[in-house]
Steps between C-alpha positions, in 0.01 A plus 500: 500500500629844425592686813334838453718655762819394322358641180399823661842548661682444162269731304534774769878458496507507126295809491741672755796402272326626182417826670872545598612434164238726339651773725837446334379520139635585270810335624826526303797299481708807593295562809559136616868521418547833680266469791535182703184570698303501166667199375429304819146614531421407142661158522363407838137595415529341161636181652225491765224576238620214269519268801145581594368413161694181495377402851132590402541286185652208696238518757211481260652227297573286819124546577416358158733204559755633249865488632762678297877424563625838372391865514514510116203248497271709709359735245488262210302264726264781596441566150432128425251513789328797349579718806702760288484572128755317297652824365545625871658161575745545214590850603586413854635138452858634593418673826619224725852518328492871513428485872791257544746739304383794728576300805804304398673685217436858617869591446464435117133592487384671171361825633354580161282184526398603857416858404301379187295258723432752759404772244294280256391168656359552844157451359594151417539430878169684569332286240631190646390583844138575377472176306628297780291688757189429287593139474539458861135619552342252259 
């Protein structure tokens, strides 16, 4: 059974992360290079936002008896289950790997990619949350 409290906590935390990231937009590579506070805030909030959608997806799939071995399988499985549209699943399929790079390869992190995601792709995270939230209430 979907734990509505777990879902609510993740959705609230995701919203907090997205608000913090919205407050930094437009974010530039130069601002992240020159201002450690900006870089750290953007990276931390983005990592948390991605982790929240991964956890939400995993939680919903577990409730449906679907076990995924890798983060990379979460969104394709959600698309196969009809929880999210296939095009959204395709756009976000690499989020788990992106999260891993933020956490483990931050020294060599491509700040252009980070800035591009924050400036142009936060709505993908919002869409994921809406679809998953809707599916947990069905």
